[in-house]
C-alpha positions as CSV (number, residue, x, y, z in Angstrom):
1,M,70.0,95.7,110.0
2,S,71.9,96.9,113.0
3,L,72.9,94.5,115.7
4,I,70.9,96.3,118.4
5,E,67.7,96.2,116.4
6,A,68.2,92.8,114.8
7,P,65.8,90.0,115.8
8,R,67.4,87.5,118.2
9,N,67.5,83.8,117.6
10,S,65.3,82.6,120.4
11,D,66.6,79.0,120.1
12,W,69.9,80.0,121.8
13,T,70.9,82.1,124.8
14,G,74.2,83.8,125.4
15,C,76.1,84.9,128.5
16,I,78.9,87.5,128.9
17,D,81.2,86.9,131.9
18,F,82.7,90.4,132.2
19,G,85.7,89.1,134.2
20,T,88.0,91.0,136.5
21,A,91.1,89.7,134.6
22,M,89.6,87.8,131.7
23,S,86.2,88.2,129.9
24,K,84.4,85.2,128.4
25,A,81.3,84.6,126.3
26,A,79.3,81.6,125.4
27,V,76.0,80.6,123.7
28,V,73.9,77.5,124.6
29,R,71.0,76.0,122.8
30,R,67.7,76.6,124.6
31,K,67.1,73.0,125.9
32,S,66.7,71.4,129.3
33,R,70.0,70.9,131.2
34,K,69.5,67.1,131.1
35,S,69.4,66.9,127.3
36,L,72.3,69.2,126.5
37,T,75.2,67.8,124.5
38,S,78.4,69.4,123.5
39,A,76.9,70.3,120.1
40,D,74.5,72.6,122.0
41,V,77.3,74.5,123.8
42,A,79.7,76.9,122.2
43,A,82.4,78.9,124.0
44,L,83.2,81.9,121.8
45,A,86.7,82.7,120.8
46,I,86.5,86.4,121.7
47,G,90.3,86.6,122.2
48,D,91.0,85.6,118.5
49,R,92.1,88.7,116.4
50,D,93.8,89.1,113.1
51,G,97.3,90.4,113.6
52,V,97.3,90.1,117.4
53,A,98.8,87.2,119.3
54,S,96.5,85.5,121.7
55,R,97.5,83.2,124.6
56,N,94.1,81.5,124.5
57,K,91.5,82.5,122.0
58,L,88.6,81.7,124.4
59,L,89.8,84.4,126.8
60,L,89.8,88.2,126.3
61,P,92.0,90.1,128.9
62,S,89.8,92.7,130.5
63,I,92.2,95.6,129.8
64,I,91.9,98.9,128.0
65,Y,94.9,101.0,127.2
66,V,94.7,104.6,125.9
67,T,97.7,105.7,123.8
68,D,98.2,109.2,122.3
69,Q,96.6,107.9,119.0
70,A,94.1,105.2,119.9
71,V,92.2,102.9,122.3
72,L,93.6,99.4,122.6
73,F,91.9,96.3,123.9
74,G,92.8,92.9,125.3
75,E,96.2,91.3,124.6
76,E,97.3,94.3,122.6
77,A,96.4,96.6,125.5
78,Q,98.2,94.4,128.0
79,T,101.4,94.4,125.9
80,A,101.3,98.2,125.4
81,A,100.7,98.7,129.2
82,I,103.9,96.9,130.0
83,R,105.8,99.1,127.5
84,G,104.1,102.2,128.9
85,E,105.4,101.7,132.4
86,R,108.6,103.5,131.6
87,L,106.5,106.5,130.6
88,D,104.6,106.3,134.0
89,R,101.4,105.3,132.1
90,E,98.8,102.8,133.3
91,A,96.1,100.7,131.8
92,F,92.4,100.7,132.8
93,V,92.2,97.2,134.3
94,S,89.6,95.1,136.2
95,P,86.4,96.7,134.9
96,K,84.2,94.4,136.9
97,Q,86.0,95.3,140.1
98,Y,85.6,99.0,139.1
99,L,81.9,98.5,138.9
100,S,81.8,96.6,142.1
101,T,83.8,99.1,144.2
102,R,83.0,102.6,142.8
103,E,79.9,104.6,143.3
104,P,77.8,105.1,140.2
105,E,78.6,108.8,139.9
106,E,82.3,108.0,139.8
107,L,81.8,106.3,136.4
108,D,81.3,109.7,134.8
109,E,84.3,111.4,136.4
110,P,87.5,112.2,134.4
111,L,90.1,109.5,134.6
112,N,93.6,109.8,136.0
113,S,96.0,111.3,133.4
114,K,98.2,108.2,133.8
115,I,95.3,106.1,132.4
116,D,93.9,108.7,129.9
117,P,96.6,111.2,128.7
118,T,94.1,112.7,126.3
119,G,91.6,113.7,129.1
120,A,88.7,112.7,126.8
121,Y,87.3,109.6,128.5
122,T,85.4,108.6,131.6
123,A,85.3,105.1,133.1
124,R,81.8,104.6,131.7
125,Q,82.9,105.4,128.2
126,L,86.0,103.1,128.3
127,L,83.8,100.3,129.6
128,A,81.3,100.9,126.8
129,L,84.1,100.7,124.2
130,F,85.5,97.5,125.8
131,L,82.1,95.9,125.7
132,A,81.6,97.0,122.1
133,H,84.9,95.3,121.3
134,L,83.8,92.2,123.0
135,L,80.5,92.1,121.2
136,V,82.1,92.5,117.8
137,Q,84.6,89.7,118.7
138,A,81.6,87.6,119.9
139,G,79.9,88.1,116.5
140,R,83.0,87.1,114.6
141,A,83.6,84.1,116.8
142,A,80.0,82.9,116.5
143,K,80.2,83.1,112.7
144,A,83.4,81.0,112.8
145,A,81.8,78.5,115.2
146,K,78.6,78.4,113.0
147,V,76.3,79.3,115.8
148,P,73.7,82.1,115.8
149,W,74.4,85.7,116.7
150,P,73.0,87.9,118.1
151,V,71.0,85.9,120.7
152,P,69.2,87.0,123.9
153,L,71.9,87.8,126.5
154,R,72.5,87.4,130.2
155,I,75.2,89.3,131.9
156,A,77.0,87.6,134.8
157,R,77.6,89.8,137.9
158,P,79.0,89.3,141.4
159,A,76.9,89.0,144.5
160,W,76.6,92.7,145.2
161,E,74.7,93.9,148.2
162,Q,71.1,94.9,147.5
163,A,71.6,98.7,146.9
164,R,74.6,98.2,144.6
165,A,72.9,95.3,142.8
166,K,70.1,97.6,141.7
167,A,72.5,100.4,140.5
168,G,74.9,97.9,139.1
169,E,72.2,96.1,137.1
170,K,71.1,99.4,135.6
171,A,74.7,100.4,134.7
172,L,75.4,97.0,133.1
173,N,72.3,97.0,131.0
174,S,72.9,100.6,129.8
175,L,76.6,99.8,129.0
176,V,75.6,96.7,127.0
177,L,73.0,98.7,125.0
178,R,75.4,101.5,124.3
179,A,78.1,98.9,123.4
180,F,75.7,97.4,120.8
181,A,75.2,100.9,119.3
182,I,79.0,101.5,119.3
183,A,79.5,98.1,117.6
184,D,76.9,99.0,115.0
185,D,78.8,102.3,114.3
186,L,82.4,101.0,114.2
187,G,82.0,97.3,113.3
188,D,85.2,95.5,112.6
189,K,87.2,98.7,113.3
190,L,86.9,97.7,117.0
191,S,88.8,94.5,116.2
192,A,91.5,96.0,114.0
193,A,95.2,95.8,115.1
194,K,96.5,99.0,116.6
195,G,93.1,99.8,118.1
196,V,90.4,102.3,117.3
197,S,91.4,105.9,116.7
198,H,90.3,108.6,119.1
199,D,88.3,110.4,116.4
200,L,86.3,107.3,115.7
201,A,85.8,106.3,119.3
202,R,84.7,109.8,120.4
203,S,82.2,110.1,117.5
204,A,80.6,106.7,118.3
205,L,80.5,107.6,122.0
206,R,78.8,110.9,121.4
207,K,76.0,109.2,119.4
208,A,75.5,106.4,121.9
209,T,75.6,108.7,124.9
210,S,73.1,111.2,123.4
211,N,70.5,108.5,123.0
212,A,68.4,108.3,126.2
213,R,66.7,105.1,125.1
214,F,69.8,103.2,126.1
215,D,69.1,104.0,129.7
216,D,65.8,102.0,129.6
217,P,66.3,98.3,128.9
218,A,62.5,97.9,128.5
219,A,63.0,99.8,125.2
220,F,65.0,96.8,123.9
221,P,63.3,93.8,125.4
222,H,64.7,91.4,122.7
223,V,68.3,92.1,123.6
224,F,68.3,90.5,127.0
225,E,67.2,87.1,128.4
226,L,65.1,88.3,131.4
227,S,64.4,86.3,134.4
228,N,61.0,86.1,136.1
229,N,61.9,89.2,138.2
230,G,62.8,91.1,135.0
231,S,66.6,91.0,135.7
232,A,69.0,90.6,132.7
233,S,71.9,89.6,135.0
234,V,72.7,86.3,136.5
235,L,74.7,85.8,139.7
236,E,78.0,84.2,139.1
237,A,77.4,81.6,141.7
238,T,74.1,80.7,140.1
239,A,75.8,80.5,136.7
240,V,78.4,78.2,138.1
241,A,75.7,76.1,139.7
242,A,73.8,75.8,136.4
243,G,76.9,74.1,135.0
244,S,77.7,71.9,137.9
245,I,74.5,70.9,139.8
246,R,73.4,67.4,139.3
247,E,70.2,65.6,140.3
248,T,71.7,64.4,143.5
249,G,69.7,66.3,146.1
250,R,70.7,68.6,148.9
251,R,74.4,69.4,149.4
252,V,76.5,72.4,150.3
253,V,78.8,73.8,147.6
254,V,81.9,76.0,148.2
255,V,83.1,77.9,145.1
256,A,86.7,79.0,145.1
257,D,87.0,81.3,142.0
258,I,90.7,82.2,141.7
259,G,90.8,84.8,138.9
260,G,93.4,87.2,137.8
261,G,92.6,90.2,140.0
262,T,90.7,88.7,142.9
263,S,90.1,85.4,144.7
264,D,86.4,85.1,145.4
265,F,84.9,82.5,147.8
266,G,81.3,81.8,148.5
267,A,79.0,79.0,149.6
268,F,75.4,77.9,148.7
269,M,73.1,75.1,149.4
270,T,71.1,73.2,146.8
271,G,67.5,71.9,147.3
272,L,66.2,68.5,148.0
273,R,66.1,65.9,145.2
274,G,63.8,67.2,142.5
275,K,63.9,70.8,143.7
276,D,66.0,72.9,141.3
277,V,66.7,75.7,143.8
278,L,69.8,77.4,145.1
279,A,70.3,79.4,148.3
280,E,73.3,81.5,149.2
281,I,74.6,80.9,152.7
282,R,74.4,84.3,154.2
283,D,77.7,85.9,155.2
284,S,79.8,83.2,153.6
285,S,81.3,85.3,150.8
286,R,84.9,86.3,151.1
287,V,87.2,88.1,148.7
288,L,91.0,88.4,148.6
289,R,92.2,91.2,146.2
290,E,95.1,89.0,145.2
291,A,95.0,86.2,142.7
292,G,96.7,85.2,139.5
293,D,98.2,88.6,138.6
294,H,99.7,88.7,142.2
295,R,101.2,85.3,141.8
296,D,102.7,86.2,138.5
297,M,104.2,89.3,140.0
298,L,105.7,87.2,142.8
299,L,107.4,85.1,140.2
300,T,109.0,88.1,138.5
301,R,110.1,89.5,141.9
302,H,111.5,86.1,142.8
303,I,113.6,86.0,139.6
304,L,114.8,89.6,140.0
305,D,115.7,89.1,143.7
306,D,117.6,86.0,142.8
307,A,119.6,87.9,140.1
308,G,120.2,90.9,142.4
309,I,118.4,93.3,140.0
310,D,116.7,96.4,141.3
311,R,113.7,97.0,139.1
312,E,113.5,100.6,140.2
313,D,117.0,101.4,139.1
314,P,117.4,102.5,135.5
315,A,120.0,99.8,135.0
316,G,117.4,97.1,136.0
317,R,114.3,98.5,134.5
318,G,114.7,97.0,131.0
319,A,115.2,93.4,132.4
320,A,112.3,94.0,134.8
321,N,110.0,95.1,132.0
322,R,110.9,92.1,129.8
323,L,110.1,89.8,132.7
324,R,106.8,91.6,133.3
325,R,105.9,91.2,129.6
326,D,106.6,87.4,129.8
327,Q,105.5,86.7,133.4
328,R,102.3,84.9,132.6
329,A,104.1,82.6,130.1
330,N,106.9,82.1,132.5
331,K,104.4,81.0,135.2
332,E,102.6,78.7,132.9
333,A,105.9,77.0,131.8
334,L,107.1,76.8,135.4
335,F,104.0,75.0,136.6
336,A,103.8,72.8,133.5
337,D,107.5,71.8,133.3
338,G,108.7,72.2,136.9
339,E,111.4,74.7,136.0
340,I,112.1,77.6,133.7
341,T,115.3,79.3,132.4
342,V,115.2,83.0,131.7
343,R,117.9,85.3,130.2
344,L,118.5,88.7,131.9
345,G,121.0,90.4,129.7
346,D,124.2,88.3,129.8
347,D,122.9,86.4,132.9
348,V,120.9,83.1,132.7
349,R,118.7,82.1,135.7
350,T,116.9,78.8,136.3
351,V,113.9,78.8,138.6
352,R,112.5,75.6,140.0
353,H,109.0,75.0,141.0
354,G,109.7,73.8,144.6
355,V,112.1,76.7,145.3
356,F,109.5,79.2,144.1
357,L,106.8,77.7,146.3
358,A,109.1,77.9,149.2
359,D,109.7,81.7,148.8
360,P,108.4,83.3,152.0
361,R,106.2,85.7,150.0
362,V,104.6,82.9,148.0
363,R,104.0,81.0,151.3
364,A,102.4,84.1,152.8
365,F,100.2,84.5,149.7
366,A,99.2,80.8,150.0
367,E,98.3,81.3,153.7
368,R,96.1,84.4,152.9
369,L,94.3,82.3,150.3
370,R,93.8,79.4,152.7
371,S,92.6,81.7,155.5
372,K,89.9,83.3,153.3
373,F,88.9,79.9,152.0
374,S,88.7,78.6,155.7
375,E,86.3,81.4,156.7
376,T,83.9,80.5,153.9
377,L,84.3,76.8,154.5
378,A,83.4,77.3,158.2
379,F,80.0,78.7,157.2
380,A,79.5,75.9,154.7
381,I,80.2,73.2,157.3
382,E,78.0,74.8,159.9
383,C,75.2,74.9,157.4
384,A,75.7,71.3,156.5
385,R,75.7,70.4,160.2
386,Q,72.5,72.3,160.8
387,Y,70.7,70.8,157.7
388,P,71.6,67.1,157.7
389,L,70.1,64.7,155.1
390,G,69.1,62.3,157.9
391,L,70.2,60.8,161.2
392,D,73.0,58.8,159.5
393,R,73.5,61.0,156.5
394,P,75.5,64.2,156.9
395,T,75.1,66.7,154.1
396,P,78.2,66.6,152.0
397,V,80.2,69.7,151.1
398,E,81.4,70.0,147.5
399,V,84.4,72.2,146.7
400,L,84.3,73.7,143.2
401,L,87.5,75.2,142.0
402,T,87.1,77.7,139.1
403,G,89.1,80.5,137.5
404,G,92.5,80.5,136.0
405,G,94.3,79.7,139.3
406,H,92.3,76.6,140.1
407,S,95.3,74.4,139.3
408,L,97.7,76.1,141.7
409,P,99.2,73.8,144.2
410,M,98.0,75.9,147.2
411,V,94.5,75.9,145.6
412,K,94.4,72.2,144.9
413,E,95.1,71.7,148.6
414,F,91.6,73.1,149.4
415,V,90.4,69.7,148.1
416,T,93.2,67.4,148.9
417,S,93.9,68.8,152.4
418,P,90.9,70.9,153.5
419,P,91.5,72.9,156.7
420,I,88.4,71.5,158.4
421,P,87.4,67.8,158.5
422,W,84.1,66.8,156.9
423,K,82.7,64.7,154.1
424,Y,83.9,66.3,151.0
425,L,83.3,65.9,147.3
426,A,85.5,67.5,144.6
427,A,83.3,69.0,141.9
428,S,84.1,69.9,138.3
429,P,82.0,72.0,135.9
430,E,80.0,69.5,133.9
431,I,78.4,71.3,131.0
432,P,81.8,72.5,129.8
433,D,82.5,68.9,129.0
434,G,82.2,69.9,125.3
435,P,84.8,70.5,122.6
436,V,87.9,68.8,124.0
437,E,90.6,70.5,121.9
438,E,93.6,71.6,123.9
439,G,92.6,75.3,124.2
440,F,89.3,74.4,125.7
441,R,90.9,71.9,128.2
442,A,93.2,74.6,129.4
443,V,90.5,77.0,130.4
444,H,87.3,75.0,130.9
445,R,87.0,76.0,134.5
446,Q,87.3,79.7,133.6
447,L,84.4,79.2,131.2
448,A,82.1,77.8,133.9
449,V,80.3,81.2,134.5
450,A,79.8,82.0,130.8
451,I,78.6,78.6,129.8
452,G,76.5,78.0,132.9
453,G,75.0,81.5,132.7
454,A,73.7,80.7,129.2
455,V,71.8,77.6,130.2
456,R,68.1,77.8,129.8
457,D,67.1,76.4,133.2
458,L,69.0,78.4,135.8
459,P,68.5,77.2,139.4
460,H,65.9,79.3,141.1
461,Q,67.6,81.7,143.6
462,T,65.9,81.5,146.9
463,S,66.4,83.6,150.0
464,P,69.8,83.2,151.6
465,V,70.2,80.5,154.2
466,R,71.2,81.8,157.6
467,V,73.1,79.6,159.9
468,K,72.1,79.7,163.5
469,D,75.6,80.3,164.9
470,T,78.3,82.5,163.4
471,P,81.1,80.1,162.9
472,D,84.8,80.4,162.6
473,A,87.2,77.8,161.4
474,S,88.6,76.9,164.9
475,A,85.1,76.7,166.4
476,T,83.8,74.5,163.6
477,E,86.7,72.1,163.9
478,A,86.3,71.9,167.6
479,H,83.0,70.2,167.5
480,V,83.9,67.8,164.7
481,Q,84.5,64.1,165.5
482,P,87.0,62.6,162.9
483,N,85.9,59.4,161.1
484,P,88.7,56.8,161.4
485,A,87.7,55.2,158.1
486,G,89.1,58.4,156.5
487,I,87.3,58.2,153.2
488,I,86.8,61.0,150.7
489,R,84.7,60.5,147.6
490,Q,86.2,62.6,144.9
491,T,84.5,63.5,141.6
492,V,87.1,63.0,138.9
493,D,87.5,65.8,136.4
494,I,86.1,64.2,133.3
495,L,88.3,66.2,131.0
496,D,91.5,65.1,132.8
497,A,90.3,61.5,133.4
498,A,87.9,60.7,130.6
499,Q,88.1,57.0,131.3
500,A,86.3,57.4,134.6
501,V,83.2,59.2,135.9
502,H,83.6,58.7,139.6
503,E,86.4,57.3,141.6
504,T,86.5,56.5,145.3
505,A,89.7,57.5,146.9
506,R,91.0,56.6,150.3
507,V,93.0,59.4,151.9
508,D,94.3,58.2,155.3
509,H,95.4,61.6,156.7
510,Q,92.0,63.4,156.0
511,P,88.8,62.5,157.8
512,A,85.9,62.3,155.3
513,A,82.8,62.7,157.5
514,A,82.3,64.9,160.6
515,Y,79.5,64.6,163.0
516,A,78.1,67.2,165.3
517,S,77.8,65.9,168.8
518,G,74.4,64.1,169.2
519,S,73.2,64.9,165.7
520,T,74.5,62.0,163.6
521,R,76.2,58.6,164.0
522,P,79.4,57.7,162.2
523,P,79.2,54.8,159.8
524,A,80.7,51.5,160.6
525,A,84.5,51.4,160.2
526,G,85.4,50.7,156.5
527,A,82.0,51.6,155.2
528,Q,82.2,53.0,151.7
529,P,80.1,56.0,150.5
530,A,77.2,55.2,148.2
531,K,78.0,55.2,144.5
532,S,76.7,58.1,142.4
533,A,75.6,58.0,138.8
534,G,78.1,60.9,138.4
535,P,78.1,63.5,135.8
536,R,76.8,62.7,132.4
537,R,79.4,62.7,129.7
538,L,78.6,64.9,126.8
539,A,79.4,63.9,123.3
540,S,82.4,65.6,121.8
541,R,81.9,67.7,118.7
542,T,85.6,67.6,118.0
543,K,86.8,65.0,115.4
544,R,89.4,62.7,116.8
């Protein structure tokens, strides 16, 4: 039986995180959030392919590359795109961003010849092919992980404005249905090394495109996990919340999602104790169209400048292309080891972590990140100030770092040295405390959306909270009274510090609680924050 028509295993739910830079997928057993263990959570190794090297099998680079002979996906497409630069060719990248920034009719327009030298594909068709590749990879990974496939799916999406959300939801549903049809047609050919040939791809696309049933998700009700309002998508913030919200009552959460193509910031408020609800803080969302890929580019540029190589000159193009090919690995080694040594022809260069961070371009990038974060944080603190827990209990603000760039020093400073004083908690995704093998450890924060989006009990998304005043960082800081005790309670990442659940840390330079004039009283000097039960540790399914 075909994948699209096959009955779904209703004991599990899946979620596809169609990422800007990396796509992820997970399945979670249909149980209450309180009773989930790691055996009920499976992040799917959609990046694992025969004959194709993968930096991390749980991540699939969101890249499509069209050669003269075939369509390539993921890591293979990324490598080919770097080689193709000398031919003035480009990859089709950041598909989620394409859906977020382009009008629906643009999806059916011919692509630039630098992206599609054959002139045969539209953006919608390449997106459908990529999703078909992802679905085949998910099926293979589910089989290897011994979990069911196919299962009812949710599709994660950004917080689009209302008009775009309706059109985007329709486009996503249609793309997924056509992707299942293409996966049925091509099967494992979509995962073969050297891609899928144009003849096969065009034939499968013609069949899928000609079937109008795929424009109507109601014709395939078993494919999606529908919410009460009939939506098959889940907001990324809601998905993250499903994997991180505990039974701790009201608090304000700021999410900093530092991905590959974009850095996204947003804030929301949870409900009172016992109320599993979530409300976006209106106007708090910010986006910087620079993130991990930009940082990797800065490292390559730093090395080339240090060596005096002009990447535009034919003499320097080869060295520049080799650095581009290895820039992600170079970045990972630099931040892990503190320095890297690279060979540029007969020249050898050593780059040190501190020197790179001091580069004016890197410092400017860090300042742009911090500025966007500060704008979102200002709304979060204003909301916390206007909705206190009580006379002596300011609403805490949690900072949740997700995405591949969460460990960058300039991003960690969002927690260790926040730009506005308040009572802060550092959050970590909890449900991903599952298989603790090294590959999962490295990317568990990037999997927060895929895993949280597959949880049965999503927080109920209520109407956005509107703060009474439009804040800015300086105005918010102006009415804050620092607490001399200077205490921050910090939730310890349970994968990095398995021996502890919560740890109270004293940080002398950073005020922990802020009090709006006349609204709350500061605690007595030296008072400690109340202890929390902390996150529940999930049993590991990995043999040790």
